[in-house]
C-alpha positions in Angstrom: 38.2 48.7 53.1 39.9 51.9 51.9 37.8 55.1 52.1 37.3 56.3 48.5 37.4 60.0 49.5 40.6 59.6 51.5 42.5 57.4 49.1 44.2 58.2 45.8 46.6 56.4 43.6 49.7 58.4 42.5 52.9 57.6 40.6 55.9 57.1 42.8 57.8 59.8 41.0 55.0 62.3 41.8 55.2 61.5 45.5 52.5 61.8 48.2 52.1 63.3 51.7 51.5 61.0 54.8 51.6 61.8 58.5 53.6 65.0 58.0 56.1 63.4 55.6 56.5 63.7 51.8 57.4 60.3 50.2 58.8 60.4 46.6 61.0 58.4 44.3 63.9 60.5 43.0 66.5 59.0 40.6 65.6 55.5 41.7 65.7 56.2 45.4 62.8 56.6 47.9 63.3 59.8 49.7 61.3 60.8 52.7 61.3 64.5 53.7 59.2 66.7 56.0 56.0 67.8 54.3 56.4 71.4 53.1 52.9 72.4 54.2 53.5 71.1 57.7 56.8 73.0 57.9 55.2 76.3 56.8 52.3 75.7 59.3 54.7 75.2 62.2 56.6 78.4 61.3 53.3 80.3 61.0 52.3 79.1 64.5 55.6 80.1 66.1 55.6 83.5 64.4 52.0 84.2 65.5 52.9 83.2 69.1 55.9 85.6 69.1 53.8 88.4 67.7 51.2 87.9 70.4 53.7 87.7 73.2 55.8 90.8 72.5 56.2 91.6 76.2 57.1 88.1 77.4 60.6 87.9 78.8 63.3 86.3 76.7 63.8 83.5 79.2 60.1 82.5 79.0 60.2 82.7 75.2 63.2 80.2 75.2 61.5 77.9 77.7 58.3 77.9 75.6 60.0 77.3 72.2 62.7 74.8 73.1 60.4 71.9 74.0 58.4 72.5 70.8 61.5 72.6 68.6 63.1 69.6 70.3 59.9 67.5 69.9 59.4 68.6 66.3 63.0 67.9 65.4 63.0 64.4 66.9 59.9 63.6 64.9 61.7 64.4 61.6 65.3 63.5 62.5 65.1 60.0 61.0 64.4 61.2 57.4 66.1 63.6 55.0 65.7 66.7 57.1 69.0 68.5 57.3 68.2 71.3 54.8 64.8 71.7 56.4 66.3 72.0 59.8 68.8 74.7 58.6 65.9 76.6 56.9 63.8 76.4 60.0 66.6 77.7 62.2 67.2 80.6 59.8 63.5 81.6 59.6 63.0 81.3 63.3 66.1 83.4 64.0 64.7 86.1 61.7 61.3 85.9 63.6 63.2 86.3 66.9 65.2 89.2 65.5 62.0 91.0 64.5 60.5 90.2 67.9 63.5 91.9 69.6 63.3 95.0 67.3 59.6 95.4 68.0 60.2 95.4 71.7 62.6 98.3 71.4 61.6 100.5 68.4 63.6 103.5 69.7 66.9 101.5 70.1 69.6 100.8 67.6 70.1 97.4 66.1 73.5 97.3 67.8 72.0 97.9 71.2 69.4 95.2 70.5 72.0 92.7 69.4 74.1 93.2 72.5 71.1 92.8 74.8 69.6 89.6 73.4 72.3 87.7 71.5 75.5 86.0 72.7 78.4 83.9 71.5 78.6 80.2 72.6 81.8 78.7 71.5 81.9 78.8 67.7 78.3 79.9 67.5 77.5 83.6 67.3 74.3 85.6 67.4 72.7 83.1 69.7 69.4 84.2 71.3 70.0 83.7 75.0 68.9 84.9 78.4 70.2 84.7 82.0 68.0 82.9 84.6 68.2 82.3 88.3 67.7 78.8 89.5 67.5 77.6 93.2 70.2 75.0 92.7 72.5 76.3 90.0 72.3 80.1 90.7 72.7 82.3 87.7 73.1 80.6 84.3 72.5 81.2 80.6 69.9 79.4 78.5 69.7 79.7 74.7 67.3 78.9 71.9 67.5 75.3 70.7 68.9 74.9 67.2 67.5 72.1 65.0 70.7 71.7 63.2 72.3 70.5 66.4 70.3 67.2 65.9 72.1 64.5 64.0 70.1 62.7 61.3 69.7 59.1 62.5 68.3 56.5 60.1 65.9 53.9 61.5 67.6 50.5 61.7 65.2 47.6 60.9 64.9 44.7 63.3 66.9 41.7 62.1 64.6 39.1 60.4 62.2 37.6 62.8 64.0 38.7 66.0 61.7 38.7 69.0 62.3 40.6 72.3 61.1 37.5 74.1 63.9 35.4 72.7 66.5 35.0 75.6 69.3 34.3 73.1 68.8 37.8 71.6 69.1 39.6 74.9 72.3 41.3 73.9 71.0 42.3 70.5 67.9 44.0 72.0 70.0 45.7 74.7 72.3 47.2 72.1 69.3 48.5 70.1 67.9 50.2 73.2 71.2 51.8 74.0 71.6 53.1 70.4 68.1 54.6 70.6 68.9 56.1 74.0 72.0 57.7 72.7 70.0 59.5 70.1 67.4 60.7 72.6 69.4 63.4 74.3 72.1 65.7 72.9 75.6 64.3 73.5 77.3 66.1 76.4 74.0 67.2 78.0 73.4 66.5 81.7 70.8 63.8 80.9 73.1 62.1 78.4 76.0 62.0 80.9 73.7 60.6 83.6 72.3 57.9 81.3 75.8 57.0 80.2 76.9 56.6 83.8 73.9 54.3 84.4 74.6 52.2 81.3 71.3 53.5 79.9 69.2 51.6 82.5 66.9 52.6 85.3 68.7 51.8 88.6 65.4 51.0 90.3 63.8 48.5 87.9 66.8 47.6 85.9 65.0 48.0 82.6 66.2 50.1 79.6 66.0 53.8 80.4 64.5 54.7 77.1 61.5 52.3 76.7 58.6 54.7 76.1 58.1 55.7 79.7 58.6 59.2 80.9 62.0 59.8 82.5 62.6 62.0 85.5 65.7 63.4 87.2 65.8 62.3 90.8 67.8 64.2 93.5 69.4 61.7 95.8 69.7 64.5 98.4 66.5 66.5 98.2 66.6 70.1 97.0 64.8 71.2 100.2 67.7 69.8 102.2 70.3 71.6 100.2 70.8 69.0 97.4 72.3 70.5 94.3 71.6 69.7 90.6 75.0 68.2 90.1 75.7 64.9 88.3 76.8 63.1 91.5 73.4 64.0 93.2 71.2 63.0 90.2 69.7 59.8 88.9 67.5 59.2 85.9 64.5 57.1 86.8 61.3 56.1 85.1 58.3 58.1 86.2 56.8 55.1 88.1 60.1 54.2 89.7 60.6 57.9 90.7 57.2 57.8 92.5 58.1 54.5 94.1 61.4 56.0 95.5 59.6 59.1 96.9 56.8 56.8 98.3 59.4 54.8 100.3 61.1 58.0 101.5 57.8 59.3 102.9 57.0 56.0 104.6 60.5 56.0 106.2 60.1 59.6 107.4 56.6 58.7 108.8 57.9 55.6 110.7 60.8 57.6 112.2 58.4 60.3 113.5 56.2 57.6 115.0 
C-alpha cells in the first residue's frame, strides 16, 4: 500500500520530484531534469568544503572534488542535464576563484590567475596543479568539468529480450559495449585500455562494465620498475585482480621453497 503521508497526486504539467530528478510534461513531452533543490544542495556542500579547507593544497582539492563531480555527473547524464552541467561548472569555478583569492589576500588577481589556472588546448582558465607520481613523474591534473560529459539517453531493452537467451548473445554484448564506452571519457587511459581489450576482462572473459569494481593491473609490478604505460596495464574486475595477485604470491612462494 502507498503511504498517505509520502504520496500525493499531481498533474503531469505541474511535475514532481523523485530520487533527485524533476519529472514534468512540457509541450506534450515528458522531460526529466536534475532536481533544483538537489543541485543547490550539492553546490552548498562543495562551497562549504572549500571554505573549511582554505589551506589545503590545490592538488588535494582537485583529487577530492573530481570523484564527486564525476559520480554526480554520471548519475544525471542520462536526462536533460546540459544546462545544469554548464551552470554547475560556472558556479564551482566561481567558488574556486574565491578560494584562491582568500588564500592570497595581499596578491593581485593577475598573480593568483597565473599561479592556479592554466590553458589546456582550447580551454583557458582551468584550475590545475602539478603533482609528482612514482611512475609518471611530474604531471598536471585539472578540475573535472561536467560539460565534458556527453548526454546519453537510456536505450530500452528490446521487447522480452533475456540475457539468458543464447541467440541474443551478440545483442547483449553490443549493449554492454555501448554502456562501457559511456563509462570513461573518450581518449582517457582507461578508455584506451578497455578499447584494446574489446571491453572485456581478460581473466574471466566477461564484460568489463558489469557492475563490478574495475582495477588497473600492472603486468610488471611498480616495485620492480613497472611504469603506468598502456602496454604495462590491464583492466580487471576487482575479484580477478585479487586472483592474479594471489597466483603471483603463490608462484613466488613456491620458487623460494
